[in-house]
C-alpha positions as CSV (number, residue, x, y, z in Angstrom):
1,L,78.4,-60.1,87.8
2,K,75.2,-62.1,87.2
3,L,73.5,-60.2,90.0
4,C,74.5,-56.9,88.4
5,K,73.1,-58.0,85.1
6,D,69.9,-59.5,86.5
7,Y,69.0,-56.5,88.5
8,N,70.5,-53.9,86.2
9,I,72.7,-52.2,88.9
10,S,76.2,-51.0,88.8
11,G,79.1,-52.5,90.7
12,D,79.1,-49.4,93.0
13,D,75.4,-49.9,93.8
14,L,75.8,-53.6,94.5
15,F,78.7,-52.8,96.9
16,F,76.6,-50.1,98.7
17,K,73.7,-52.6,99.1
18,W,76.1,-55.2,100.5
19,E,77.3,-52.5,102.9
20,A,73.8,-51.6,104.0
21,L,72.9,-55.3,104.4
22,N,75.9,-55.9,106.6
23,Y,75.6,-52.8,108.8
24,G,71.8,-53.3,109.0
25,F,71.9,-56.9,110.3
26,M,75.4,-58.0,111.2
27,A,77.0,-54.7,112.4
28,T,80.3,-55.8,110.7
29,M,81.6,-55.7,107.2
30,E,82.0,-59.3,105.9
31,P,83.4,-60.4,102.5
32,I,81.0,-61.8,99.9
33,T,81.1,-65.6,100.0
34,P,79.1,-68.3,98.3
35,E,77.1,-68.8,101.5
36,S,76.2,-65.1,101.8
37,I,75.2,-64.6,98.2
38,G,71.7,-65.9,98.9
39,G,70.9,-63.1,101.4
40,L,72.2,-60.5,99.0
41,R,70.1,-61.9,96.2
42,D,66.9,-61.8,98.4
43,H,67.7,-58.2,99.3
44,L,68.1,-57.2,95.7
45,H,64.9,-59.0,94.8
46,R,62.9,-57.2,97.4
47,D,64.3,-53.8,96.2
48,A,63.5,-54.7,92.6
49,Q,59.9,-55.6,93.5
50,K,59.4,-52.3,95.2
51,A,60.8,-50.4,92.1
52,L,58.7,-52.2,89.5
53,P,55.8,-49.7,89.3
54,K,58.2,-46.8,88.8
55,P,58.8,-45.7,85.1
56,Q,62.5,-45.0,86.0
57,K,63.2,-48.7,86.0
58,Q,62.1,-49.0,82.4
59,H,64.3,-45.9,81.5
60,L,67.4,-47.5,83.0
61,L,66.8,-50.7,81.1
62,Q,66.7,-48.9,77.9
63,S,69.6,-46.6,78.6
64,G,72.2,-49.3,77.9
65,R,74.5,-48.1,80.7
66,S,77.4,-50.4,81.8
67,A,76.6,-53.1,84.2
68,L,79.8,-52.6,86.2
69,T,81.7,-49.5,87.2
70,G,85.4,-49.4,87.4
71,T,85.4,-49.2,91.3
72,F,83.6,-52.5,91.9
73,S,85.4,-54.3,89.1
74,R,88.7,-53.4,90.7
75,N,87.5,-54.9,94.0
76,L,86.4,-58.2,92.6
77,G,88.2,-58.4,89.3
78,L,85.0,-59.5,87.4
79,L,85.4,-57.9,84.1
80,G,86.9,-59.8,81.2
81,R,89.3,-56.9,80.4
82,P,92.3,-56.5,82.8
83,I,91.6,-54.0,85.5
84,L,94.3,-51.5,86.4
85,G,95.7,-52.1,89.9
86,V,94.5,-55.7,90.2
87,K,96.8,-58.6,89.7
88,Q,95.5,-60.7,86.9
89,E,98.4,-63.0,86.0
90,P,101.7,-63.9,87.8
91,K,103.8,-61.8,85.3
92,T,106.2,-59.0,85.6
93,E,104.7,-57.3,82.6
94,Q,101.3,-57.7,81.1
95,K,99.7,-56.7,77.8
96,F,96.3,-55.1,77.7
97,T,93.7,-57.1,75.9
98,G,90.2,-56.2,74.8
99,S,86.8,-57.7,75.8
100,S,84.3,-59.0,73.3
101,A,84.7,-56.1,70.9
102,V,87.5,-56.5,68.3
103,A,90.4,-54.0,68.4
104,G,92.2,-53.0,65.2
105,P,95.5,-54.6,64.0
106,S,97.8,-52.2,65.8
107,K,101.5,-52.8,65.5
108,V,102.1,-51.2,68.9
109,T,101.7,-53.1,72.2
110,V,100.6,-51.1,75.2
111,S,101.8,-52.7,78.4
112,Q,102.1,-52.0,82.1
113,S,103.6,-54.0,84.9
114,E,101.3,-56.0,87.1
115,R,101.9,-53.3,89.7
116,R,100.1,-50.7,87.6
117,G,100.1,-47.8,90.0
118,C,97.2,-46.2,91.8
119,E,93.9,-48.0,92.0
120,Y,90.7,-46.7,93.5
121,Y,90.9,-46.0,97.2
122,K,88.8,-44.2,99.8
123,Y,90.2,-40.7,100.2
124,M,89.7,-38.2,103.0
125,Y,90.6,-41.1,105.4
126,E,94.3,-40.1,105.5
127,R,95.8,-40.7,109.0
128,V,98.5,-38.5,110.4
129,L,100.7,-41.5,111.1
130,E,100.3,-42.8,107.5
131,R,101.2,-39.4,106.1
132,S,104.3,-38.9,108.4
133,G,105.4,-42.5,107.6
134,A,105.3,-41.9,103.9
135,L,107.2,-38.6,104.2
136,D,109.8,-40.3,106.4
137,D,110.2,-43.2,103.9
138,Q,111.1,-40.7,101.2
139,I,114.0,-39.3,103.3
140,D,115.3,-42.6,104.4
141,E,115.2,-44.0,100.8
142,A,117.1,-41.0,99.5
143,A,119.6,-41.3,102.4
144,E,120.5,-44.8,101.3
145,L,121.0,-43.7,97.7
146,V,123.2,-40.8,98.8
147,Q,125.3,-42.9,101.2
148,A,126.0,-45.5,98.5
149,F,126.6,-43.1,95.7
150,Y,128.9,-40.7,97.5
151,E,130.5,-43.5,99.6
152,V,129.6,-41.8,102.9
153,D,130.4,-44.0,106.0
154,E,127.7,-42.5,108.1
155,L,125.0,-39.8,107.8
156,S,124.6,-37.4,110.7
157,D,121.9,-35.7,112.6
158,P,121.8,-32.0,111.5
159,A,120.7,-30.9,115.0
160,T,123.8,-32.3,116.7
161,S,126.8,-30.1,117.2
162,T,130.0,-31.3,115.6
163,E,133.6,-30.0,115.1
164,E,134.2,-31.6,111.7
165,E,132.1,-31.5,108.6
166,V,129.4,-34.1,108.2
167,T,126.9,-35.2,105.6
168,I,123.2,-34.9,106.2
169,V,120.0,-35.8,104.3
170,G,116.6,-34.3,104.8
171,R,113.6,-32.4,103.5
172,I,113.5,-28.7,102.7
173,T,110.9,-26.8,104.7
174,L,110.0,-23.2,105.6
175,D,111.5,-22.0,108.9
176,S,108.2,-21.0,110.6
177,D,110.1,-18.8,113.1
178,S,111.6,-16.6,110.3
179,V,108.5,-16.1,108.1
180,S,105.3,-14.3,108.6
181,A,101.9,-15.6,107.5
182,A,101.9,-13.4,104.4
183,Q,105.5,-14.4,103.4
184,V,105.2,-17.9,102.1
185,K,107.8,-17.9,99.3
186,L,110.9,-19.8,100.1
187,N,114.1,-17.7,100.4
188,E,117.6,-18.0,101.9
189,A,116.5,-16.6,105.3
190,S,113.6,-19.1,105.6
191,L,115.3,-22.3,104.6
192,A,115.1,-25.2,107.1
193,L,115.9,-28.9,106.9
194,E,113.7,-31.6,108.4
195,S,115.3,-34.9,109.2
196,S,113.6,-38.3,109.4
197,R,112.7,-39.8,112.7
198,A,115.4,-42.4,112.3
199,M,118.2,-40.0,111.6
200,G,117.3,-37.0,113.7
201,A,113.9,-37.5,115.4
202,G,112.2,-35.4,112.8
203,V,113.8,-32.2,114.1
204,R,113.8,-29.0,111.9
205,V,117.0,-27.1,111.7
206,P,117.5,-23.7,110.0
207,L,120.1,-23.7,107.2
208,K,122.7,-21.0,106.4
209,F,124.9,-21.1,103.4
210,D,128.6,-20.5,103.7
211,S,129.9,-17.6,101.7
212,N,132.0,-20.1,99.6
213,V,129.3,-22.8,99.3
214,R,129.9,-25.2,96.4
215,L,127.9,-27.5,94.3
216,R,129.6,-30.9,93.8
217,G,129.1,-33.3,90.9
218,A,126.3,-31.4,89.0
219,K,126.0,-31.0,85.3
220,T,128.5,-28.5,83.8
221,G,127.1,-25.0,83.7
222,T,124.4,-25.6,86.4
223,G,125.6,-22.5,88.3
224,G,123.8,-23.3,91.5
225,A,121.1,-25.3,93.2
226,G,117.3,-25.0,93.3
227,F,115.3,-25.5,96.5
228,F,111.6,-25.8,97.1
229,P,109.4,-27.1,100.0
230,G,109.5,-30.9,100.0
231,A,112.8,-31.3,98.1
232,I,115.0,-34.1,99.5
233,V,118.6,-32.7,99.7
234,A,122.0,-33.9,100.7
235,L,124.3,-31.4,102.3
236,R,127.8,-31.1,103.8
237,G,128.7,-28.8,106.6
238,R,128.5,-28.6,110.4
239,N,126.3,-27.4,113.2
240,G,128.6,-25.3,115.4
241,G,126.0,-25.1,118.2
242,G,124.5,-21.8,117.1
243,G,121.1,-23.3,116.4
244,W,121.6,-23.7,112.6
245,F,123.5,-25.9,110.2
246,N,126.2,-24.1,108.1
247,V,126.2,-25.6,104.5
248,T,129.5,-25.7,102.7
249,E,128.6,-28.2,100.0
250,V,125.4,-29.3,98.2
251,L,125.4,-32.8,96.8
252,P,122.9,-33.4,94.0
253,L,120.8,-36.6,94.5
254,P,122.2,-39.5,92.4
255,P,120.8,-39.5,88.8
256,L,118.4,-42.2,87.7
257,P,119.8,-45.1,85.6
258,A,119.6,-44.3,81.9
259,P,116.5,-45.6,80.0
260,D,116.9,-49.3,79.1
261,M,116.7,-49.7,75.4
262,S,117.3,-53.5,75.5
263,S,113.7,-54.3,76.1
264,S,112.4,-52.1,73.2
265,E,111.2,-53.9,70.1
266,P,112.7,-53.1,66.7
267,S,109.9,-51.0,65.3
268,S,108.9,-47.5,64.1
269,F,105.7,-45.8,65.1
270,N,104.2,-42.3,65.7
271,V,102.7,-41.0,68.9
272,S,100.4,-38.0,69.2
273,V,99.9,-36.3,72.6
274,A,97.2,-33.8,73.5
275,C,96.3,-32.4,76.9
276,G,93.0,-30.8,78.1
277,P,91.1,-28.6,78.5
278,F,89.7,-29.5,75.0
279,T,87.2,-26.7,74.7
280,A,87.4,-22.9,74.9
281,D,87.1,-21.2,78.3
282,S,83.9,-19.4,77.1
283,D,81.8,-22.3,75.8
284,L,81.4,-26.1,75.7
285,K,81.4,-26.5,71.9
286,Y,84.7,-28.4,72.0
287,E,85.9,-26.8,68.7
288,P,89.7,-27.4,69.5
289,W,88.9,-31.1,70.1
290,K,87.0,-31.3,66.8
291,A,90.0,-29.7,65.0
292,L,92.3,-32.2,66.7
293,L,90.2,-35.1,65.5
294,T,90.5,-33.8,61.9
295,K,94.3,-33.6,62.2
296,W,94.5,-37.2,63.5
297,Q,92.2,-38.3,60.7
298,A,94.9,-37.1,58.2
299,E,98.0,-38.0,60.2
300,K,97.0,-41.5,61.3
301,P,99.2,-41.9,64.3
302,E,99.6,-45.4,65.8
303,I,99.2,-44.2,69.3
304,I,97.1,-41.3,70.6
305,I,97.7,-40.2,74.3
306,I,95.0,-37.8,75.6
307,I,95.3,-36.3,79.1
308,G,92.5,-34.6,81.0
309,P,90.7,-32.6,82.1
310,F,88.0,-33.6,79.6
311,I,85.0,-32.2,81.5
312,D,86.6,-29.5,83.6
313,C,85.0,-28.7,86.9
314,T,86.5,-25.2,86.8
315,H,84.9,-24.3,83.5
316,I,82.7,-21.3,83.8
317,S,79.7,-23.0,82.1
318,I,80.0,-25.9,84.6
319,K,80.4,-23.7,87.6
320,T,77.4,-21.6,86.7
321,G,75.2,-24.6,85.8
322,D,74.8,-23.5,82.2
323,I,74.4,-27.1,81.0
324,D,71.3,-29.3,80.7
325,I,72.9,-32.8,80.6
326,T,75.0,-34.8,83.0
327,S,78.8,-34.6,82.9
328,T,78.9,-38.3,81.8
329,E,76.5,-37.7,79.0
330,L,78.6,-34.7,77.9
331,F,81.8,-36.7,78.0
332,Q,80.2,-39.5,76.0
333,S,78.8,-37.3,73.3
334,T,81.7,-34.9,72.9
335,I,84.8,-37.1,73.6
336,V,84.1,-40.8,73.5
337,E,81.7,-41.1,70.6
338,P,83.8,-38.9,68.2
339,L,86.9,-40.8,69.3
340,Q,85.3,-44.1,68.5
341,Q,84.2,-42.8,65.1
342,L,87.8,-41.8,64.4
343,L,89.1,-45.3,65.5
344,D,86.5,-46.9,63.2
345,T,88.4,-45.2,60.3
346,L,91.8,-45.8,61.7
347,P,92.0,-49.5,62.6
348,G,95.7,-49.4,63.4
349,T,95.3,-46.7,66.0
350,T,95.2,-47.2,69.8
351,V,94.2,-44.5,72.4
352,V,95.5,-44.1,75.9
353,V,93.4,-42.0,78.3
354,I,94.7,-40.4,81.5
355,P,92.3,-38.4,83.7
356,S,92.8,-35.2,85.7
357,V,91.8,-34.4,89.3
358,R,89.6,-31.6,87.7
359,D,87.6,-34.2,85.7
360,L,83.9,-34.4,86.6
361,V,83.7,-37.8,85.0
362,S,86.1,-39.2,87.5
363,D,84.8,-40.2,90.9
364,H,88.4,-40.0,92.3
365,A,89.3,-36.4,92.8
366,V,92.7,-36.9,94.5
367,F,96.3,-37.3,93.4
368,P,97.4,-40.1,92.8
369,Q,94.2,-40.8,90.9
370,A,92.6,-44.0,89.7
371,A,91.8,-44.6,86.0
372,L,88.4,-43.7,84.6
373,G,85.9,-46.5,85.2
374,A,84.3,-48.8,82.6
375,N,81.0,-46.9,83.2
376,V,82.4,-44.0,81.1
377,I,84.7,-45.7,78.7
378,N,84.6,-49.4,77.8
379,D,86.2,-49.9,74.4
380,P,89.1,-52.4,73.7
381,R,90.8,-49.8,71.6
382,I,90.9,-47.2,74.4
383,Y,93.0,-47.9,77.4
384,C,92.3,-46.0,80.7
385,L,95.3,-45.5,82.9
386,P,95.7,-43.9,86.3
387,N,97.1,-40.4,87.0
388,P,100.1,-40.5,87.2
389,C,101.1,-43.6,85.3
390,R,104.0,-45.5,83.7
391,F,103.6,-47.7,80.7
392,A,105.5,-49.1,77.7
393,L,104.9,-48.8,74.0
394,N,106.7,-51.7,72.3
395,G,109.1,-51.6,75.2
396,T,109.7,-47.9,75.2
397,L,108.9,-46.6,78.7
398,F,106.6,-43.6,79.1
399,A,105.7,-41.7,82.3
400,V,102.8,-39.3,82.4
401,S,101.1,-37.0,84.9
402,S,98.3,-34.5,84.3
403,V,99.1,-32.3,87.3
404,D,101.0,-29.1,86.4
405,V,104.0,-29.8,88.5
406,L,106.3,-27.6,86.4
407,F,104.2,-24.5,87.1
408,H,104.1,-25.3,90.8
409,L,107.9,-25.9,90.9
410,R,108.5,-22.6,89.1
411,K,106.4,-20.8,91.6
412,E,108.0,-22.3,94.6
413,E,111.6,-22.7,93.6
414,F,114.4,-20.7,95.2
415,F,117.6,-20.7,93.2
416,R,120.9,-20.2,95.0
417,P,124.0,-19.5,92.8
418,M,127.1,-21.6,93.8
419,S,130.5,-22.4,92.4
420,E,130.9,-25.8,90.9
421,I,133.4,-28.6,91.7
422,N,133.8,-31.9,89.9
423,P,131.1,-31.0,87.3
424,I,129.8,-33.7,84.9
425,S,129.8,-33.1,81.2
426,L,126.6,-32.8,79.3
427,A,125.6,-35.7,77.1
428,E,125.2,-35.1,73.3
429,D,122.0,-33.1,72.5
430,E,121.2,-32.6,76.2
431,T,119.6,-29.4,77.2
432,L,122.0,-26.8,78.8
433,A,122.2,-27.2,82.6
434,N,121.4,-23.6,83.2
435,D,118.1,-23.8,81.3
436,A,115.3,-22.9,83.7
437,M,112.7,-25.4,82.3
438,G,115.4,-28.1,82.1
439,R,116.2,-27.5,85.8
440,L,112.5,-27.9,86.8
441,C,112.4,-31.2,84.8
442,R,115.6,-32.4,86.5
443,H,113.9,-31.8,89.9
444,V,111.2,-34.3,89.0
445,L,113.7,-36.9,87.7
446,Q,116.2,-36.5,90.6
447,Q,113.5,-36.5,93.3
448,R,112.1,-39.6,91.7
449,S,108.6,-38.3,92.2
450,F,105.8,-37.1,90.0
451,Y,105.0,-34.4,92.5
452,P,108.0,-33.7,94.8
453,I,106.6,-30.5,96.4
454,F,105.3,-30.7,100.0
455,P,103.1,-29.1,101.1
456,P,101.6,-27.9,97.8
457,P,101.4,-24.2,97.3
458,L,98.4,-23.0,99.2
459,D,96.8,-21.1,96.3
460,L,97.3,-24.1,94.0
461,A,96.5,-27.0,96.4
462,H,93.1,-27.4,94.8
463,E,94.8,-28.4,91.5
464,V,96.5,-31.3,93.2
465,N,94.4,-32.6,96.1
466,L,97.6,-34.4,97.2
467,D,97.2,-37.7,99.1
468,V,100.7,-38.2,100.5
469,S,99.9,-41.5,102.2
470,H,99.6,-43.2,98.8
471,Y,103.0,-42.0,97.7
472,T,104.5,-45.5,97.5
473,E,102.0,-47.0,95.1
474,G,101.1,-43.9,93.2
475,L,103.6,-41.1,93.0
476,R,107.0,-42.8,92.7
477,L,108.7,-42.3,89.3
478,V,110.7,-45.5,89.8
479,D,110.2,-48.6,91.9
480,E,111.4,-52.2,92.1
481,I,109.8,-52.8,88.6
482,Y,110.5,-49.6,86.8
483,V,114.1,-49.1,87.9
484,T,115.3,-46.8,85.2
485,A,114.4,-43.3,84.0
486,P,111.6,-43.2,81.5
487,S,112.5,-42.7,77.9
488,V,109.7,-40.1,77.6
489,L,108.3,-38.0,80.5
490,I,105.1,-36.1,79.6
491,L,104.4,-33.2,82.0
492,P,101.6,-31.0,80.6
493,S,101.7,-27.4,81.8
494,K,100.2,-24.0,81.2
495,L,103.8,-22.8,80.6
496,K,105.0,-22.5,77.1
497,Q,105.2,-25.8,75.2
498,F,108.7,-27.4,74.9
499,H,110.6,-30.7,74.4
500,K,114.0,-31.1,76.0
501,I,116.5,-33.9,76.7
502,V,117.2,-33.9,80.4
503,D,119.5,-36.6,81.8
504,E,118.9,-38.8,78.7
505,T,115.1,-38.5,79.1
506,M,112.9,-36.7,76.5
507,V,110.7,-34.4,78.6
508,L,107.7,-33.0,76.8
509,N,105.2,-30.3,77.6
510,P,102.5,-30.4,74.9
511,S,100.8,-27.4,76.5
512,L,97.0,-27.2,76.4
513,T,94.7,-28.1,73.5
514,N,92.5,-25.1,74.0
515,K,95.7,-23.0,73.4
516,G,95.9,-24.6,70.0
517,T,98.9,-27.0,70.4
518,Y,99.5,-30.7,70.4
519,T,102.6,-32.9,69.9
520,N,103.7,-35.6,67.5
521,M,106.7,-37.8,68.0
522,C,108.3,-40.6,66.0
523,I,109.9,-43.5,67.9
524,E,112.4,-45.9,66.2
525,N,113.8,-48.9,67.9
526,G,113.0,-47.5,71.4
527,K,114.4,-44.0,70.8
528,V,112.6,-40.7,70.1
529,V,114.0,-39.5,66.8
530,Q,111.7,-36.6,66.0
531,V,109.4,-34.3,68.0
532,E,107.0,-31.9,66.4
533,I,104.9,-29.4,68.4
534,S,102.1,-28.2,66.1
535,K,99.0,-26.1,65.9
536,H,95.8,-28.0,65.2
537,T,94.3,-25.0,63.4
538,E,94.8,-24.3,59.7
539,A,97.5,-21.6,60.3
540,T,100.2,-24.1,61.4
541,Q,103.3,-23.0,63.1
542,K,105.5,-26.1,63.6
543,S,108.6,-26.6,65.7
544,I,110.5,-29.6,64.4
545,S,113.7,-31.0,65.8
546,T,115.5,-34.2,65.1
547,V,117.0,-35.8,68.2
């Protein structure tokens, strides 16, 4: 940290210089030790002496930019503020604290487990074995859940011929032999199941539904099952030796445990949620964002959750180069500084920031995605979290992703009507089981994944930049720490805004800020008691419901 301050370089630059020094003289990458610091200091001193005559050095000294970026701080844990993805204390759950600046007297505690999700990693280094291993693990984990929940003695290989009916678990894929290059939409004729290497050597077997196929143990009124590429499914039936598996029953994956209210603190607070883009498609004036700040000034929510993109790489002005400042400067002047001015007038408000893979201010353009670095936001009142992320507000568990998984699921889903046996009654106030949006939300919850589709739709793959090999630490909806369903699941989408109770979880789509909408919710003693989807313009159309 002292080297960064003394020579006015970022954590990234310091790391690159250490790399250059190692590969230039030692040909191997060694860790920084007290003994090797001297050589690094001499190297930096020589570079600084060469740069002295240049005016750019004086400009950087006056610019006041951050001494450390988020990447290097995650590697060494040098910043005073806790870094997402780095173990700071031997606790199961840790509260965020500020640095030298003083945060306001907020009555809401933002906390995350010490396993905070995705940290920065080098992408485009994904190995085939790592990817296949992550995909295999998903099937094997689901198989254990199914076997225990349905009390199945043994799961079978779908490619093995049997006389009696058996239970199988695998991943839905497209049968490449029955579809052409132009026909990529999943349908009944193109359904295939891929087993894991442990259960069936990874073989793909075409699926055919029996004329009397049934859905067992689903919510009353579901009326059938939805399938999409990448979905993990449990099926009953048999392979009669004809080269396909005949499905007689579909077994829904076991539901997640209900949200745990026992850890919630007795309190009442308001949360406001907004998702980018925060400017119109035709300009970079950020008028919707300014209108939103005015609304927050009047409403004074205790928690503000803003989800990227903030500086959208797909914006026409960005793509055509119609901008004369850097993306970081634009982000600071249009987003950060106005937000800080708002917080100066609202001392009891805290902000949570989640990036998007389309954000130019993020140097991590893959999903799962690391949090924004301290070089773009460094304020104790603003907490930068990864994408996707899970965190708690006074013990109430939230799960958030900026990828439009609902739109992708709607595009890829194939729905097969079926008769129901042993249906489960709906809980009070729960969304009807045959509701299309509710079914898409249930896919995310039942699959236990922020992005259960694989592979992503070809024409939408650029919106995800999916890195499957980091599924375990970044894309799971639950793990050994977060073992229950979230109380609130936020899935922003270009689809029409909604809020629904699905399997005891409040699922929220605030839609997009440049479409004029944002969402307020009131939480009392760990439960969402009111949700309001509003317009941030003067002509307000409000949708209010008490849960």
